[in-house]
Backbone as XML, in Angstrom:
<?xml version="1.0"?>
<chain id="A" units="angstrom">
  <residue number="1" name="MET">
    <atom name="N" x="-21.218" y="-59.832" z="10.060"/>
    <atom name="CA" x="-21.923" y="-58.706" z="10.649"/>
    <atom name="C" x="-22.854" y="-59.213" z="11.741"/>
  </residue>
  <residue number="2" name="THR">
    <atom name="N" x="-22.857" y="-58.495" z="12.814"/>
    <atom name="CA" x="-23.735" y="-58.857" z="13.917"/>
    <atom name="C" x="-24.962" y="-57.953" z="13.919"/>
  </residue>
  <residue number="3" name="LEU">
    <atom name="N" x="-25.920" y="-58.346" z="14.700"/>
    <atom name="CA" x="-27.154" y="-57.563" z="14.793"/>
    <atom name="C" x="-26.878" y="-56.146" z="15.289"/>
  </residue>
  <residue number="4" name="SER">
    <atom name="N" x="-25.927" y="-55.994" z="16.210"/>
    <atom name="CA" x="-25.619" y="-54.658" z="16.743"/>
    <atom name="C" x="-24.995" y="-53.753" z="15.680"/>
  </residue>
  <residue number="5" name="GLU">
    <atom name="N" x="-24.393" y="-54.341" z="14.658"/>
    <atom name="CA" x="-23.840" y="-53.543" z="13.564"/>
    <atom name="C" x="-24.908" y="-53.189" z="12.536"/>
  </residue>
  <residue number="6" name="ILE">
    <atom name="N" x="-25.874" y="-54.068" z="12.347"/>
    <atom name="CA" x="-26.925" y="-53.860" z="11.359"/>
    <atom name="C" x="-28.062" y="-52.993" z="11.903"/>
  </residue>
  <residue number="7" name="PHE">
    <atom name="N" x="-28.300" y="-53.039" z="13.209"/>
    <atom name="CA" x="-29.436" y="-52.345" z="13.821"/>
    <atom name="C" x="-29.498" y="-50.851" z="13.495"/>
  </residue>
  <residue number="8" name="PRO">
    <atom name="N" x="-28.400" y="-50.077" z="13.604"/>
    <atom name="CA" x="-28.496" y="-48.642" z="13.279"/>
    <atom name="C" x="-28.928" y="-48.399" z="11.824"/>
  </residue>
  <residue number="9" name="PHE">
    <atom name="N" x="-28.438" y="-49.229" z="10.919"/>
    <atom name="CA" x="-28.822" y="-49.099" z="9.517"/>
    <atom name="C" x="-30.314" y="-49.391" z="9.338"/>
  </residue>
  <residue number="10" name="LEU">
    <atom name="N" x="-30.808" y="-50.443" z="9.954"/>
    <atom name="CA" x="-32.227" y="-50.793" z="9.867"/>
    <atom name="C" x="-33.100" y="-49.708" z="10.480"/>
  </residue>
  <residue number="11" name="LEU">
    <atom name="N" x="-32.667" y="-49.160" z="11.597"/>
    <atom name="CA" x="-33.405" y="-48.083" z="12.253"/>
    <atom name="C" x="-33.484" y="-46.851" z="11.355"/>
  </residue>
  <residue number="12" name="MET">
    <atom name="N" x="-32.361" y="-46.531" z="10.711"/>
    <atom name="CA" x="-32.334" y="-45.378" z="9.818"/>
    <atom name="C" x="-33.257" y="-45.617" z="8.613"/>
  </residue>
  <residue number="13" name="MET">
    <atom name="N" x="-33.273" y="-46.798" z="8.069"/>
    <atom name="CA" x="-34.136" y="-47.121" z="6.939"/>
    <atom name="C" x="-35.617" y="-47.060" z="7.343"/>
  </residue>
  <residue number="14" name="ALA">
    <atom name="N" x="-35.939" y="-47.533" z="8.538"/>
    <atom name="CA" x="-37.320" y="-47.481" z="9.023"/>
    <atom name="C" x="-37.768" y="-46.035" z="9.212"/>
  </residue>
  <residue number="15" name="ALA">
    <atom name="N" x="-36.887" y="-45.194" z="9.736"/>
    <atom name="CA" x="-37.218" y="-43.778" z="9.924"/>
    <atom name="C" x="-37.439" y="-43.096" z="8.580"/>
  </residue>
  <residue number="16" name="LEU">
    <atom name="N" x="-36.608" y="-43.391" z="7.597"/>
    <atom name="CA" x="-36.762" y="-42.815" z="6.264"/>
    <atom name="C" x="-38.080" y="-43.254" z="5.634"/>
  </residue>
  <residue number="17" name="LEU">
    <atom name="N" x="-38.423" y="-44.509" z="5.774"/>
    <atom name="CA" x="-39.684" y="-45.015" z="5.239"/>
    <atom name="C" x="-40.880" y="-44.325" z="5.904"/>
  </residue>
  <residue number="18" name="ALA">
    <atom name="N" x="-40.821" y="-44.130" z="7.215"/>
    <atom name="CA" x="-41.900" y="-43.451" z="7.931"/>
    <atom name="C" x="-42.064" y="-42.018" z="7.441"/>
  </residue>
  <residue number="19" name="ILE">
    <atom name="N" x="-40.965" y="-41.330" z="7.213"/>
    <atom name="CA" x="-41.013" y="-39.947" z="6.719"/>
    <atom name="C" x="-41.628" y="-39.902" z="5.327"/>
  </residue>
  <residue number="20" name="LEU">
    <atom name="N" x="-41.254" y="-40.825" z="4.469"/>
    <atom name="CA" x="-41.810" y="-40.867" z="3.123"/>
    <atom name="C" x="-43.315" y="-41.127" z="3.133"/>
  </residue>
  <residue number="21" name="ILE">
    <atom name="N" x="-43.761" y="-42.026" z="3.975"/>
    <atom name="CA" x="-45.185" y="-42.344" z="4.072"/>
    <atom name="C" x="-45.975" y="-41.139" z="4.590"/>
  </residue>
  <residue number="22" name="MET">
    <atom name="N" x="-45.448" y="-40.456" z="5.621"/>
    <atom name="CA" x="-46.136" y="-39.284" z="6.167"/>
    <atom name="C" x="-46.216" y="-38.169" z="5.126"/>
  </residue>
  <residue number="23" name="ASN">
    <atom name="N" x="-45.149" y="-37.970" z="4.354"/>
    <atom name="CA" x="-45.138" y="-36.928" z="3.330"/>
    <atom name="C" x="-46.148" y="-37.246" z="2.230"/>
  </residue>
  <residue number="24" name="GLN">
    <atom name="N" x="-46.232" y="-38.506" z="1.851"/>
    <atom name="CA" x="-47.195" y="-38.909" z="0.826"/>
    <atom name="C" x="-48.629" y="-38.690" z="1.319"/>
  </residue>
  <residue number="25" name="ARG">
    <atom name="N" x="-48.891" y="-38.994" z="2.576"/>
    <atom name="CA" x="-50.225" y="-38.796" z="3.148"/>
    <atom name="C" x="-50.580" y="-37.310" z="3.184"/>
  </residue>
  <residue number="26" name="ARG">
    <atom name="N" x="-49.615" y="-36.464" z="3.570"/>
    <atom name="CA" x="-49.850" y="-35.014" z="3.633"/>
    <atom name="C" x="-50.128" y="-34.456" z="2.231"/>
  </residue>
  <residue number="27" name="THR">
    <atom name="N" x="-49.395" y="-34.941" z="1.241"/>
    <atom name="CA" x="-49.608" y="-34.501" z="-0.132"/>
    <atom name="C" x="-51.000" y="-34.887" z="-0.609"/>
  </residue>
  <residue number="28" name="LYS">
    <atom name="N" x="-51.445" y="-36.086" z="-0.300"/>
    <atom name="CA" x="-52.778" y="-36.559" z="-0.684"/>
    <atom name="C" x="-53.859" y="-35.716" z="-0.007"/>
  </residue>
  <residue number="29" name="GLN">
    <atom name="N" x="-53.684" y="-35.393" z="1.269"/>
    <atom name="CA" x="-54.661" y="-34.572" z="1.985"/>
    <atom name="C" x="-54.761" y="-33.184" z="1.358"/>
  </residue>
  <residue number="30" name="GLN">
    <atom name="N" x="-53.618" y="-32.589" z="0.997"/>
    <atom name="CA" x="-53.626" y="-31.259" z="0.386"/>
    <atom name="C" x="-54.319" y="-31.310" z="-0.971"/>
  </residue>
  <residue number="31" name="GLN">
    <atom name="N" x="-54.057" y="-32.353" z="-1.751"/>
    <atom name="CA" x="-54.697" y="-32.485" z="-3.060"/>
    <atom name="C" x="-56.211" y="-32.651" z="-2.918"/>
  </residue>
  <residue number="32" name="ASP">
    <atom name="N" x="-56.641" y="-33.436" z="-1.937"/>
    <atom name="CA" x="-58.077" y="-33.607" z="-1.692"/>
    <atom name="C" x="-58.727" y="-32.284" z="-1.291"/>
  </residue>
  <residue number="33" name="LEU">
    <atom name="N" x="-58.029" y="-31.514" z="-0.451"/>
    <atom name="CA" x="-58.544" y="-30.206" z="-0.038"/>
    <atom name="C" x="-58.700" y="-29.294" z="-1.252"/>
  </residue>
  <residue number="34" name="GLU">
    <atom name="N" x="-57.688" y="-29.249" z="-2.110"/>
    <atom name="CA" x="-57.735" y="-28.398" z="-3.297"/>
    <atom name="C" x="-58.856" y="-28.824" z="-4.242"/>
  </residue>
  <residue number="35" name="ASP">
    <atom name="N" x="-59.054" y="-30.121" z="-4.401"/>
    <atom name="CA" x="-60.083" y="-30.630" z="-5.306"/>
    <atom name="C" x="-61.501" y="-30.392" z="-4.781"/>
  </residue>
  <residue number="36" name="SER">
    <atom name="N" x="-61.650" y="-30.218" z="-3.477"/>
    <atom name="CA" x="-62.986" y="-30.067" z="-2.894"/>
    <atom name="C" x="-63.488" y="-28.626" z="-2.887"/>
  </residue>
  <residue number="37" name="LEU">
    <atom name="N" x="-62.662" y="-27.678" z="-3.298"/>
    <atom name="CA" x="-63.041" y="-26.263" z="-3.232"/>
    <atom name="C" x="-64.158" y="-25.910" z="-4.206"/>
  </residue>
  <residue number="38" name="VAL">
    <atom name="N" x="-65.130" y="-25.163" z="-3.705"/>
    <atom name="CA" x="-66.209" y="-24.630" z="-4.536"/>
    <atom name="C" x="-66.453" y="-23.183" z="-4.135"/>
  </residue>
  <residue number="39" name="GLU">
    <atom name="N" x="-67.137" y="-22.453" z="-5.006"/>
    <atom name="CA" x="-67.459" y="-21.060" z="-4.711"/>
    <atom name="C" x="-68.223" y="-20.954" z="-3.400"/>
  </residue>
  <residue number="40" name="GLY">
    <atom name="N" x="-67.853" y="-19.969" z="-2.600"/>
    <atom name="CA" x="-68.529" y="-19.734" z="-1.330"/>
    <atom name="C" x="-67.830" y="-20.331" z="-0.127"/>
  </residue>
  <residue number="41" name="ASP">
    <atom name="N" x="-66.866" y="-21.242" z="-0.338"/>
    <atom name="CA" x="-66.138" y="-21.819" z="0.788"/>
    <atom name="C" x="-65.330" y="-20.739" z="1.504"/>
  </residue>
  <residue number="42" name="GLU">
    <atom name="N" x="-65.329" y="-20.798" z="2.815"/>
    <atom name="CA" x="-64.490" y="-19.894" z="3.598"/>
    <atom name="C" x="-63.174" y="-20.603" z="3.852"/>
  </residue>
  <residue number="43" name="VAL">
    <atom name="N" x="-62.058" y="-19.958" z="3.490"/>
    <atom name="CA" x="-60.748" y="-20.593" z="3.610"/>
    <atom name="C" x="-59.758" y="-19.678" z="4.328"/>
  </residue>
  <residue number="44" name="VAL">
    <atom name="N" x="-58.684" y="-20.309" z="4.812"/>
    <atom name="CA" x="-57.564" y="-19.585" z="5.405"/>
    <atom name="C" x="-56.312" y="-20.002" z="4.647"/>
  </residue>
  <residue number="45" name="LEU">
    <atom name="N" x="-55.529" y="-19.013" z="4.226"/>
    <atom name="CA" x="-54.278" y="-19.290" z="3.526"/>
    <atom name="C" x="-53.156" y="-19.533" z="4.535"/>
  </residue>
  <residue number="46" name="HIS">
    <atom name="N" x="-52.056" y="-20.098" z="4.075"/>
    <atom name="CA" x="-50.897" y="-20.322" z="4.942"/>
    <atom name="C" x="-50.378" y="-19.002" z="5.523"/>
  </residue>
  <residue number="47" name="SER">
    <atom name="N" x="-50.612" y="-17.908" z="4.825"/>
    <atom name="CA" x="-50.160" y="-16.596" z="5.288"/>
    <atom name="C" x="-51.062" y="-16.027" z="6.377"/>
  </residue>
  <residue number="48" name="GLY">
    <atom name="N" x="-52.231" y="-16.677" z="6.607"/>
    <atom name="CA" x="-53.156" y="-16.205" z="7.626"/>
    <atom name="C" x="-54.301" y="-15.384" z="7.074"/>
  </residue>
  <residue number="49" name="ILE">
    <atom name="N" x="-54.321" y="-15.156" z="5.775"/>
    <atom name="CA" x="-55.391" y="-14.384" z="5.151"/>
    <atom name="C" x="-56.659" y="-15.229" z="5.100"/>
  </residue>
  <residue number="50" name="HIS">
    <atom name="N" x="-57.773" y="-14.627" z="5.519"/>
    <atom name="CA" x="-59.081" y="-15.288" z="5.484"/>
    <atom name="C" x="-59.882" y="-14.716" z="4.328"/>
  </residue>
  <residue number="51" name="GLY">
    <atom name="N" x="-60.725" y="-15.541" z="3.712"/>
    <atom name="CA" x="-61.570" y="-15.046" z="2.652"/>
    <atom name="C" x="-62.530" y="-16.115" z="2.168"/>
  </residue>
  <residue number="52" name="PHE">
    <atom name="N" x="-63.317" y="-15.741" z="1.187"/>
    <atom name="CA" x="-64.292" y="-16.646" z="0.583"/>
    <atom name="C" x="-63.909" y="-16.897" z="-0.860"/>
  </residue>
  <residue number="53" name="VAL">
    <atom name="N" x="-64.047" y="-18.131" z="-1.306"/>
    <atom name="CA" x="-63.717" y="-18.497" z="-2.680"/>
    <atom name="C" x="-64.750" y="-17.863" z="-3.608"/>
  </residue>
  <residue number="54" name="ALA">
    <atom name="N" x="-64.268" y="-17.002" z="-4.508"/>
    <atom name="CA" x="-65.156" y="-16.347" z="-5.473"/>
    <atom name="C" x="-65.271" y="-17.182" z="-6.744"/>
  </residue>
  <residue number="55" name="SER">
    <atom name="N" x="-64.162" y="-17.772" z="-7.176"/>
    <atom name="CA" x="-64.201" y="-18.678" z="-8.325"/>
    <atom name="C" x="-62.985" y="-19.594" z="-8.270"/>
  </residue>
  <residue number="56" name="VAL">
    <atom name="N" x="-63.114" y="-20.741" z="-8.954"/>
    <atom name="CA" x="-62.070" y="-21.765" z="-8.932"/>
    <atom name="C" x="-61.613" y="-22.025" z="-10.357"/>
  </residue>
  <residue number="57" name="ASP">
    <atom name="N" x="-60.313" y="-21.911" z="-10.598"/>
    <atom name="CA" x="-59.716" y="-22.274" z="-11.878"/>
    <atom name="C" x="-58.876" y="-23.533" z="-11.663"/>
  </residue>
  <residue number="58" name="THR">
    <atom name="N" x="-58.104" y="-23.914" z="-12.646"/>
    <atom name="CA" x="-57.331" y="-25.154" z="-12.563"/>
    <atom name="C" x="-56.359" y="-25.160" z="-11.384"/>
  </residue>
  <residue number="59" name="ASN">
    <atom name="N" x="-55.464" y="-24.185" z="-11.321"/>
    <atom name="CA" x="-54.448" y="-24.153" z="-10.261"/>
    <atom name="C" x="-54.567" y="-22.957" z="-9.333"/>
  </residue>
  <residue number="60" name="VAL">
    <atom name="N" x="-55.535" y="-22.096" z="-9.608"/>
    <atom name="CA" x="-55.689" y="-20.886" z="-8.787"/>
    <atom name="C" x="-57.139" y="-20.698" z="-8.387"/>
  </residue>
  <residue number="61" name="ILE">
    <atom name="N" x="-57.328" y="-19.885" z="-7.366"/>
    <atom name="CA" x="-58.675" y="-19.464" z="-6.983"/>
    <atom name="C" x="-58.678" y="-17.946" z="-6.886"/>
  </residue>
  <residue number="62" name="TRP">
    <atom name="N" x="-59.842" y="-17.387" z="-7.042"/>
    <atom name="CA" x="-60.033" y="-15.968" z="-6.762"/>
    <atom name="C" x="-60.666" y="-15.906" z="-5.379"/>
  </residue>
  <residue number="63" name="LEU">
    <atom name="N" x="-59.992" y="-15.219" z="-4.472"/>
    <atom name="CA" x="-60.403" y="-15.154" z="-3.082"/>
    <atom name="C" x="-60.945" y="-13.765" z="-2.772"/>
  </residue>
  <residue number="64" name="GLU">
    <atom name="N" x="-62.194" y="-13.702" z="-2.295"/>
    <atom name="CA" x="-62.773" y="-12.425" z="-1.895"/>
    <atom name="C" x="-62.388" y="-12.175" z="-0.444"/>
  </residue>
  <residue number="65" name="VAL">
    <atom name="N" x="-61.536" y="-11.160" z="-0.231"/>
    <atom name="CA" x="-61.033" y="-10.860" z="1.109"/>
    <atom name="C" x="-61.792" y="-9.720" z="1.768"/>
  </residue>
  <residue number="66" name="ALA">
    <atom name="N" x="-62.507" y="-8.953" z="0.974"/>
    <atom name="CA" x="-63.387" y="-7.889" z="1.462"/>
    <atom name="C" x="-64.430" y="-7.675" z="0.376"/>
  </residue>
  <residue number="67" name="GLU">
    <atom name="N" x="-65.513" y="-7.034" z="0.721"/>
    <atom name="CA" x="-66.556" y="-6.830" z="-0.264"/>
    <atom name="C" x="-66.007" y="-6.067" z="-1.464"/>
  </residue>
  <residue number="68" name="GLY">
    <atom name="N" x="-66.079" y="-6.704" z="-2.639"/>
    <atom name="CA" x="-65.587" y="-6.078" z="-3.863"/>
    <atom name="C" x="-64.084" y="-6.188" z="-4.065"/>
  </residue>
  <residue number="69" name="THR">
    <atom name="N" x="-63.390" y="-6.855" z="-3.179"/>
    <atom name="CA" x="-61.938" y="-6.986" z="-3.301"/>
    <atom name="C" x="-61.566" y="-8.465" z="-3.411"/>
  </residue>
  <residue number="70" name="GLU">
    <atom name="N" x="-61.028" y="-8.827" z="-4.576"/>
    <atom name="CA" x="-60.619" y="-10.206" z="-4.803"/>
    <atom name="C" x="-59.130" y="-10.254" z="-5.091"/>
  </residue>
  <residue number="71" name="MET">
    <atom name="N" x="-58.524" y="-11.373" z="-4.733"/>
    <atom name="CA" x="-57.121" y="-11.589" z="-5.059"/>
    <atom name="C" x="-56.958" y="-12.983" z="-5.637"/>
  </residue>
  <residue number="72" name="LYS">
    <atom name="N" x="-56.023" y="-13.106" z="-6.555"/>
    <atom name="CA" x="-55.756" y="-14.370" z="-7.220"/>
    <atom name="C" x="-54.671" y="-15.088" z="-6.427"/>
  </residue>
  <residue number="73" name="VAL">
    <atom name="N" x="-54.960" y="-16.307" z="-5.953"/>
    <atom name="CA" x="-53.981" y="-17.057" z="-5.166"/>
    <atom name="C" x="-53.891" y="-18.491" z="-5.670"/>
  </residue>
  <residue number="74" name="SER">
    <atom name="N" x="-52.763" y="-19.094" z="-5.419"/>
    <atom name="CA" x="-52.549" y="-20.491" z="-5.774"/>
    <atom name="C" x="-53.373" y="-21.394" z="-4.865"/>
  </residue>
  <residue number="75" name="LYS">
    <atom name="N" x="-53.908" y="-22.467" z="-5.408"/>
    <atom name="CA" x="-54.653" y="-23.417" z="-4.580"/>
    <atom name="C" x="-53.766" y="-24.000" z="-3.483"/>
  </residue>
  <residue number="76" name="ALA">
    <atom name="N" x="-52.481" y="-24.144" z="-3.777"/>
    <atom name="CA" x="-51.544" y="-24.716" z="-2.807"/>
    <atom name="C" x="-51.363" y="-23.825" z="-1.580"/>
  </residue>
  <residue number="77" name="ALA">
    <atom name="N" x="-51.774" y="-22.560" z="-1.670"/>
    <atom name="CA" x="-51.634" y="-21.631" z="-0.546"/>
    <atom name="C" x="-52.713" y="-21.835" z="0.510"/>
  </residue>
  <residue number="78" name="ILE">
    <atom name="N" x="-53.709" y="-22.665" z="0.214"/>
    <atom name="CA" x="-54.812" y="-22.861" z="1.156"/>
    <atom name="C" x="-54.392" y="-23.824" z="2.257"/>
  </residue>
  <residue number="79" name="GLN">
    <atom name="N" x="-54.561" y="-23.374" z="3.480"/>
    <atom name="CA" x="-54.215" y="-24.196" z="4.635"/>
    <atom name="C" x="-55.435" y="-24.934" z="5.166"/>
  </residue>
  <residue number="80" name="THR">
    <atom name="N" x="-56.550" y="-24.218" z="5.306"/>
    <atom name="CA" x="-57.727" y="-24.777" z="5.947"/>
    <atom name="C" x="-59.001" y="-24.299" z="5.258"/>
  </residue>
  <residue number="81" name="VAL">
    <atom name="N" x="-59.973" y="-25.182" z="5.175"/>
    <atom name="CA" x="-61.316" y="-24.779" z="4.745"/>
    <atom name="C" x="-62.139" y="-24.659" z="6.027"/>
  </residue>
  <residue number="82" name="MET">
    <atom name="N" x="-62.550" y="-23.422" z="6.348"/>
    <atom name="CA" x="-63.276" y="-23.158" z="7.587"/>
    <atom name="C" x="-64.724" y="-23.648" z="7.510"/>
  </residue>
  <residue number="83" name="SER">
    <atom name="N" x="-65.377" y="-23.358" z="6.384"/>
    <atom name="CA" x="-66.742" y="-23.834" z="6.186"/>
    <atom name="C" x="-66.949" y="-24.046" z="4.704"/>
  </residue>
  <residue number="84" name="GLN">
    <atom name="N" x="-67.677" y="-25.111" z="4.387"/>
    <atom name="CA" x="-67.906" y="-25.428" z="2.986"/>
    <atom name="C" x="-69.318" y="-25.060" z="2.588"/>
  </residue>
  <residue number="85" name="ASN">
    <atom name="N" x="-69.435" y="-24.579" z="1.376"/>
    <atom name="CA" x="-70.706" y="-24.142" z="0.831"/>
    <atom name="C" x="-71.182" y="-25.161" z="-0.201"/>
  </residue>
  <residue number="86" name="GLY">
    <atom name="N" x="-71.379" y="-26.371" z="0.211"/>
    <atom name="CA" x="-71.796" y="-27.295" z="-0.809"/>
    <atom name="C" x="-72.163" y="-28.627" z="-0.340"/>
  </residue>
</chain>
């Protein structure tokens, strides 16, 4: 086997490794975001809904989207924390 025959395989393996590393980093960032949530944080969901964290449970949060209106959402649905209350 020559280098020109092995090179495409090595390139493909390097690309796969890069994708795996980026995915692991993204997963860690999302987990850190979920773990940092406290009552009063202003968040945006992946769907574009904005609200304030009313309470935090193990895998879900109660999100206040209007005065007196709360909805139960998965922590994984949170895209961004706009401002933190803590």
